[in-house]
N, C-alpha and C positions, 0 to 999 in steps of 0.2 A: 702708263701714266703714273701708277702707284710707285713703281720702281724708280722712275725718274724723280718723283717727289722725295722719296727716301734718300736717294743719292744727294739731292740738293740739301736736304735737311742735315746730312752727315758732314757738311762743310768740306768738300773735296780739297779746298785750299789748305785745310788744316789737318788732313789725314796724316801727314808725316810728323805731326806733333806727338802722336801716339806710336805710329809704326817706326819712325826714325829712331827713337830710343831703344827699340828692340835690336836694331842693327848695331848701334853703339855698344849696348850691353853684351851682345854676342861676340863682337870683335874683341873687346877687351877681356872677356871671360875665357876666350879660346886659347888653347896652347898649340893647336894645329889648324891649318886652313880647312881641312875636311870637316871639322866640327861645326863650321858655319852652315853646313847643309844638313845638319842633324834634324830629325823630325820635330823635336820640341821647338827648335828655332823657327822652322818654317811655319808651324802651327801658330806660334805666338805672333809672328809677323803678319800672317793672314788675318788673324783675329783682330789685332790692333790696327790693321789697315782700314777695315770697313765696319764689321759688326760692333766693335767697341765705340766707334764714332757715332753710329746710329743710337746705341745705348746712351751715350753721354749727352749728345745734343738733342736726342728725342725727349729725354726727361726735362732738359732745360726748356725746350719749346713748349711742352705741355703745361708746365707750371709758370711760364712767363707769358702765357697767351695775352693777358690783359696788359702787361707791361709793354709788350712788343707792339701794341697799337701805336705807341709814341716813338718807336725806334725806327729811324730812317734806314738802317742797314737791312731791314726786312723788305724794302721796296724792290730790290734787284738781286743782290749778291747772295742773299740767304732766303730760305723758305719761311713763309709765315704760316704757323699752325692755326688752323681754323676748325679744330674739332674732329679731324679725320680719325676714324677708329683704328686705322691701320697703325698709327704711331704708337700708342701704348702696347699694342700686341707685339710690334717689332721690338720695342724696348725690352719687354719681358723675355722674348726669345733670345735676344742678343745677350741679356744678362745671364741666361741659363747655359749658353754655349760653352763657357769654360768648364762646366761640370763634365763635359765629354772628354776634355783633354787633361784634366787634373792628374789622372794616373800616369800620364807621360812625363810629368815634371817631378823633380825631387821635392820633398816636403818643404825645403827652405824657400821655394818659389811660391808656395801656396799663400803665405801671408801677403805677398805683394799683389797677387791677383785679387785677394779678398779686400785689400786696402783700396785698390782701384775701384772695385764695384761699390764698396761702402762709401768712399769719399765722393765718387761720381754721383751716387744717388743722394747723399746728404747735402751735396752742394746746392742742388736745385729743389729737392722735394722736402716738404714739411715732415716732421716738425723741426728738424735741424735747419734746413735751408740756409746753409753757410753763406751763400752768395748775398744775403741781405744783412749780414753781420760784419761790420768793418773789422779788418785784420783776419778774421777767420776765413773770409772769402779769399784772401790772398794765400794764407798758410795752407788751406785745404787743396790748393792747386798743385801741391806736391804729388797729387795723383798722377801727373804726367811723368813723374820719375818712375812709377811702378812698373811700366812695361820693360824699361831698360834693366831695372834691378832683377825682375823675374827672368829675363833672358840671360843675364850674367850668371845668376844662380843655376839656371838650367844647364849651362855649359861648364862653369867652373866648379859647381858643387859647393861653393862657399859664398858668403855675402860680399857685396861690393865694398871697397874701402870707405871708411866713414867720411873722409874728405870729399869723395866723389858724390856720396849721398847728400852731404851738406851743400856742396857746390851746385848740384842739380836742383835741389829743393829751392835754394835761394834764387836760382835762375827762373824757375817756374813762378815764384812769387812776384818777381819783377815783371815778367812777361804778362802775367795775368793782369796786374794792376795797370801797366801801361795800356793794355788793350781796353781797359775800362774808362780811360780818359775821354774818348769820343762819346761815351754813354752818360757822362756826368749830367748834362742837361735833361735828356730823356728820363734818366733814373730819378732825378730830383722832381721832375714833373709828375712822375708816377708814385712818388713817396717812398722810393727804394733807397736804403742806406747801404753804401759800399765803402771800401777804403778810399776810393777816389772821390766820392761825394763828401765824405767826412773831411778829407784833407784839402780838397779843392785842387785845381789844375796845377798850380805852381808847386805846392808841397807834395803832390803826387809824383811829379817829376823827381823831386829830391828823394822820395821814398824808393822809387825805381832805381835811381842812381845808387843808393845805398845797398839795395839788394844785389844789383849786378856787380858793384864793386867788391862786395864780400864774396860773391860767387867766384869772381875772377881770382881773388886771393886764395880761395880754397883750391881751385883747379891749378893755380900757379904753384901751390905747395906740393901738389902731386907731380907736376911737370911744368917747367917754365914756359914750354911751348904752348901748353894748354892755356896758361894764364894769358899769354900774348894773344891767343885766338879769341878768348872770351872778353878781352879788353874792348872789342868792337862795340859791345852793348853799352857800357858806361859812356863811351865816346858818342854813340848815336843819340842817347837820351840827352846828353849835353847839347848836341847840335840842334835837336828839335826844340829843346826848351829855351835856347839862347838866340834862336833865329826866328824868322817869320814863316817857317815851314808849318803847314797846316797839319795838326796831329791826326786828323781824320784821313788825310792822304798818307801820312807816314805809317799809320796803322796797317795799311795794305801793302807796305813794303816788307813787313816782317816775315810773312810766310816764305818769301824768296830768300831773305837774309838768313832765316833760321835753317832752311834747307841747305844753303851754301855752307854755313858754319858747321852744320851737322855732317855734311859730306866731307869737309876737311878734317873734322874730328874723326870720322870713321876711316878715312884714307890714311890718316896718321897711325891709327891703331893697326890697320892692315899692313902698313909698312913695317911696324915693329914686329908684327906677327910673322911676316915673311922673312925679313932681313935681320931681325933681332936688334 
């Protein structure tokens, strides 16, 4: 029962938001196919597949206990924290796990792991609690870029291109803020301020459009094919904002869309790796 609860708490639909970037970073950091099966890559993938999600969402649920009383998403698809002692214990354990594999990684990857843990904690936990500070709640979600950057460094031995970091960071900002739109009313009812509650639904769509458009430009500057792939996000937010599509319904499309885009991104990198 406890394991089942922790699995639900970890948001299985979103596992690949952390584990997927590891695959992307590894593919684009590698010079040979066999490097993709290196021990650092496998360890990073396994950590960001489950323990990192327990850490991230466990902290979120502990400090959002009162807020989530008004959140309809907790009624079925997500676990509702009700004071179970196992959750803070699991969060601490999952935060300490990287200490075991730090020696396997080059020093250049350490700041990315540290950034993930620091931003992951500061996003939900006081005194920072970025999630209740408009704009910082969005910017801090660059933490989702950290797994991919760490994997890239672990294989390439150097940092990712600046444009890739900028494009990925902007994408996470847009994705986070779009996902906050269904929470506007519950957050306002609970007195929580976010970028979405500050801007309101219509202007939040415009904010997401700007983030995703700039992300597309960054990726397009690296490779026009990447720009074309990421163009799907500005188009989607326009479709949702200009039609009668329910944003709460559209919100649940994105895990599948993100996995599909990530798969194409990764397959493109593999093609270049194998065939040059």
